[in-house]
DRENDRENLO-904156 format. One record per residue (C-alpha): residue number from 0; x, y, z. Coordinates in Angstrom, 2 decimals. Last residue first. Example, Ala and Ser with C-alpha at 12.3 -4.5 7.8 and 13.67 -1.06 7.14 Angstrom:
! residues 2
@seq = 1	px = 13.67	py = -1.06	pz = 7.14 $
@seq = 0	px = 12.30	py = -4.50	pz = 7.80 $
This chain:
! residues 90
@seq = 89	px = 48.21	py = 10.49	pz = 13.69 $
@seq = 88	px = 45.33	py = 8.79	pz = 15.49 $
@seq = 87	px = 42.58	py = 10.44	pz = 13.43 $
@seq = 86	px = 39.26	py = 8.98	pz = 14.54 $
@seq = 85	px = 36.75	py = 9.35	pz = 11.76 $
@seq = 84	px = 32.98	py = 8.94	pz = 11.95 $
@seq = 83	px = 32.10	py = 12.66	pz = 12.06 $
@seq = 82	px = 34.29	py = 13.43	pz = 9.06 $
@seq = 81	px = 37.93	py = 14.45	pz = 9.35 $
@seq = 80	px = 39.14	py = 12.29	pz = 6.46 $
@seq = 79	px = 42.69	py = 13.23	pz = 5.51 $
@seq = 78	px = 43.59	py = 13.16	pz = 1.79 $
@seq = 77	px = 40.54	py = 15.32	pz = 0.97 $
@seq = 76	px = 42.45	py = 18.38	pz = -0.35 $
@seq = 75	px = 43.92	py = 16.16	pz = -3.10 $
@seq = 74	px = 40.39	py = 15.58	pz = -4.49 $
@seq = 73	px = 39.55	py = 11.89	pz = -4.40 $
@seq = 72	px = 39.77	py = 8.84	pz = -6.65 $
@seq = 71	px = 38.03	py = 6.01	pz = -4.85 $
@seq = 70	px = 38.83	py = 2.45	pz = -3.78 $
@seq = 69	px = 36.37	py = 0.66	pz = -1.51 $
@seq = 68	px = 35.79	py = -2.01	pz = 1.12 $
@seq = 67	px = 39.01	py = -4.04	pz = 0.93 $
@seq = 66	px = 38.84	py = -6.87	pz = 3.48 $
@seq = 65	px = 42.00	py = -7.47	pz = 5.48 $
@seq = 64	px = 44.42	py = -10.35	pz = 4.87 $
@seq = 63	px = 47.53	py = -8.20	pz = 5.11 $
@seq = 62	px = 48.67	py = -9.70	pz = 1.78 $
@seq = 61	px = 45.54	py = -8.38	pz = 0.07 $
@seq = 60	px = 46.22	py = -4.89	pz = 1.39 $
@seq = 59	px = 49.80	py = -5.09	pz = 0.14 $
@seq = 58	px = 48.52	py = -6.34	pz = -3.24 $
@seq = 57	px = 46.13	py = -3.38	pz = -3.49 $
@seq = 56	px = 49.01	py = -1.01	pz = -2.78 $
@seq = 55	px = 51.07	py = -2.61	pz = -5.57 $
@seq = 54	px = 48.09	py = -2.30	pz = -7.93 $
@seq = 53	px = 47.92	py = 1.42	pz = -7.15 $
@seq = 52	px = 51.67	py = 1.79	pz = -7.74 $
@seq = 51	px = 51.35	py = 0.12	pz = -11.16 $
@seq = 50	px = 48.33	py = 2.30	pz = -11.97 $
@seq = 49	px = 50.32	py = 5.50	pz = -11.52 $
@seq = 48	px = 51.75	py = 8.04	pz = -9.06 $
@seq = 47	px = 49.38	py = 7.45	pz = -6.16 $
@seq = 46	px = 48.83	py = 10.50	pz = -3.96 $
@seq = 45	px = 47.11	py = 10.18	pz = -0.60 $
@seq = 44	px = 44.55	py = 8.40	pz = 1.52 $
@seq = 43	px = 44.43	py = 5.13	pz = 3.45 $
@seq = 42	px = 41.11	py = 4.85	pz = 5.26 $
@seq = 41	px = 40.78	py = 2.42	pz = 8.16 $
@seq = 40	px = 37.54	py = 0.76	pz = 9.25 $
@seq = 39	px = 36.16	py = -0.14	pz = 12.68 $
@seq = 38	px = 33.10	py = 2.13	pz = 12.50 $
@seq = 37	px = 34.83	py = 4.83	pz = 14.57 $
@seq = 36	px = 37.09	py = 5.35	pz = 11.57 $
@seq = 35	px = 40.87	py = 5.04	pz = 11.63 $
@seq = 34	px = 42.82	py = 7.38	pz = 9.36 $
@seq = 33	px = 46.04	py = 6.24	pz = 7.71 $
@seq = 32	px = 47.70	py = 8.89	pz = 5.53 $
@seq = 31	px = 49.43	py = 7.53	pz = 2.44 $
@seq = 30	px = 52.95	py = 8.22	pz = 1.20 $
@seq = 29	px = 54.60	py = 5.60	pz = 3.42 $
@seq = 28	px = 52.07	py = 2.76	pz = 3.11 $
@seq = 27	px = 54.32	py = 0.02	pz = 4.49 $
@seq = 26	px = 55.78	py = 2.49	pz = 7.01 $
@seq = 25	px = 52.26	py = 3.35	pz = 8.25 $
@seq = 24	px = 51.68	py = -0.33	pz = 9.09 $
@seq = 23	px = 53.39	py = 0.17	pz = 12.48 $
@seq = 22	px = 50.58	py = 2.56	pz = 13.45 $
@seq = 21	px = 48.04	py = -0.25	pz = 13.71 $
@seq = 20	px = 45.44	py = -0.87	pz = 11.00 $
@seq = 19	px = 41.85	py = -0.77	pz = 12.23 $
@seq = 18	px = 39.93	py = -3.19	pz = 10.06 $
@seq = 17	px = 37.53	py = -3.34	pz = 7.12 $
@seq = 16	px = 39.63	py = -1.48	pz = 4.59 $
@seq = 15	px = 39.06	py = 1.81	pz = 2.80 $
@seq = 14	px = 41.32	py = 3.02	pz = -0.03 $
@seq = 13	px = 41.23	py = 6.76	pz = -0.73 $
@seq = 12	px = 43.07	py = 7.90	pz = -3.84 $
@seq = 11	px = 44.88	py = 10.98	pz = -5.04 $
@seq = 10	px = 45.98	py = 11.04	pz = -8.68 $
@seq = 9	px = 49.58	py = 11.51	pz = -9.73 $
@seq = 8	px = 50.27	py = 13.83	pz = -12.62 $
@seq = 7	px = 49.11	py = 14.20	pz = -16.23 $
@seq = 6	px = 45.70	py = 12.60	pz = -15.99 $
@seq = 5	px = 43.40	py = 13.03	pz = -19.02 $
@seq = 4	px = 45.68	py = 11.26	pz = -21.49 $
@seq = 3	px = 43.40	py = 8.28	pz = -21.95 $
@seq = 2	px = 44.77	py = 5.25	pz = -23.76 $
@seq = 1	px = 42.66	py = 3.58	pz = -26.44 $
@seq = 0	px = 42.28	py = -0.20	pz = -26.45 $
């Protein structure tokens, strides 16, 4: 399997889950911004240094018992979702 050298630094990701995560979960996802959507979802956005860190985040979400909706690589300027359906409780 060939390895890609496209990414030199951390990538920014947005992980969406099917639940509103309370503020006390912010410590578990320290480098990510939690944004609650009016549709009952939470987006966790921010830099992820490598695939090992990403898999660690996915395991934390699994351990919380919430449904993972999506994982997307995003532009660093989009780490906070201020769209019409978001409710930023930060």
